[in-house]
N, C-alpha and C positions, 0 to 999 in steps of 0.2 A: 535458425536463430539460437544462439547459445544463452546460457543462463544470465550473464551480465546484460545482454541485450533485452531480455525479457524483463529484468528488474528495472532497467531504464524506461521501458515502455510503461510499466506499471507506475513508476514515479511520475511520468508525464500525465497519466490518467488521474493521479491524485491532485494535480493542479488544474484539472478540467473545469471550465466555467459552469457546466451543468452539475448541480448537486446530485442528481440521479446517477450520473456517471461515477462521481466520487464514491457514492454510497455502494454501488455495485462492485466497484474496484475493491473497496474495503471488505466486502463480503467474500470476494474471491481470495483476498489475502488472508482472511481468517481461516479459510479452508487450506491454504498452502501452509499455514503455520502448523497444521497437523501432519505435514509431510516429513520427509527425512531431514536430518540435520544438514546435509549437504545442500539440499534445496533451499532451506531457510537461510543458510550462510550466504548464498548468492545474493539474497535481498539485503541482508545486514551489511554486506560489503559495498553495496551500491552507494556512492557518495550522495548525501542529501536525503536518503530514504528515511532513516530514523528521525532526522530533524523535521522532515515534512509531517510524519505521523504525529510527532509531539506538537507541532504547530497546529495541526488540525484539531487536536483535543482542546485547544484553547480558542480556536476561531471558527470552527465549522459547527453546523447544527448537530444536535444530539442524535437526530435521525441518521446522520452519516457516521458519527463517531461510535455509536453503539454497535456498528457492524464489525469493528475490529478490536474492541476492548473485551 
């Protein structure tokens, strides 16, 4: 699985019905944010990724959002 595929999978998880899954996904993403710029770039280039994170800051619980801000 290459980086774009992984980013798409994470994006799918950010839309998961279960809050716990979204929360843990955000936690993992916060750890990835400490990675290399190439790894981070793969997520930033994934269509819909940034817009979903922005949407979540407005619509999801603080318990979820605090894991990626």
